[in-house]
N, C-alpha and C positions, 0 to 999 in steps of 0.2 A: 508404582508408574517407575517408569524407566531413568537411567541417572541421565541420558539426553533429553530428557523431557527438564526433568527437574531443574540443570543445568541451565537450559533456554528461560525456563520461567526464573529463576533466579538475575538471571541477564536483567529479563525484560522488566522485573518489577525497579532493579537499579535504573534502568533507562526512564520508566516511567517517573520515576523521582525528580529526574533533571528535565524531560522533553511533555509538555503541556498547548493544546491547541485552544485558539480562540475564535469568535466567529471571522474574525481578520483574517486571522493565518492559523487554521486549522492543522490537526497531526493527519500527516498521513500512515496510518495503519494500515500494517501487510501483518496477511497470515497465507501460511502456506503448507499445501497437504500436500501427500504424497503424489496426486494426480493434478490439482488442482492450485490455482494463486487467487486471492482475496484481498482486494486496496478497499478502503472508504478513509474518507476526510472525515474528521471529526469534531464537533466544537464543546470540549470538556466542561465549559464553562456553565454549558444549558445541558448537559449529555446527550448530545443531539446528531445523529451521523446527516452528512449534510449530503454525501455523494459517496456511490460507491461500485465497484465493477469487480467481474471477477471471470475466470477463464468460461464458467461454467453460462454468463449471459447468450442468450441466443445469437445474437452477432457474430460473437468469437467462439462459441464452440464449434462452426462449420470450418475455422479456419485450419490449413493444413501445416505441420512443421513441429519440432520439438517443443520442449515445456519452454525453455527459455524462451526460444522465440514468441510463443502465445504470451508470455509474462510480457515483453516490450509490447503487447500489443493491448493488451488489459492499462499497462499504466498511460500510453496516447489515449486509450476510451477515457480513461477516469480523467484525464486532463483534456480532453473536448467537452465532459460533462460539467467540468470544472470553472471551466473559462465561459461555460454557458450559462453559468449562476453569478457570473462577477469573481471568482476567485482567481487570483493570479499565483500567490504565495502559500505556501504549506512548510511544518516540521514535519523532517521522518523521522517515522518510528517505524526500526527495522523489529521489533517485536522479541530481540534476543537472537533473531534469526545472523549469522553472518551474513556481511556485506559481498557477496559473493556469488553468483549464477542466476540464477531465478529470482531475487529480493535486486544484483543490482541493476539488472534488466528491467524489470519491473520503474525502478527511480530513473533509469536511463528516458525508455519508454515516457514516463511524465513530465522530466526536464523536455524532450523532444515538443513534447503535446503542446509547454509553454506555462507549465508552473514551476516556480523556484521557489528553491530554497537549499 
């Protein structure tokens, strides 16, 4: 494995010892690939994904713009789906990625959509 991947996984495991989601306050987990970004709200007590959104969703796939702008749209879409289920707050799990660029843009979009964390 690449050194960067190993480093990110170590950071992610360290974060996961402190951050956990419940049904009332789920964990907002982010995964960032080279081209796409994925986000989901997870209830760790049940081990269940409550809401998910990604840049590969049908409505978001057609959007134009760079990856940072698409990430913001993914955050807003996730927040819209979460508020439809009655979820207003969550804890943010950046999964070992730096809070910068696409990860930061996704969280800002989720905040604009109405999620609090």
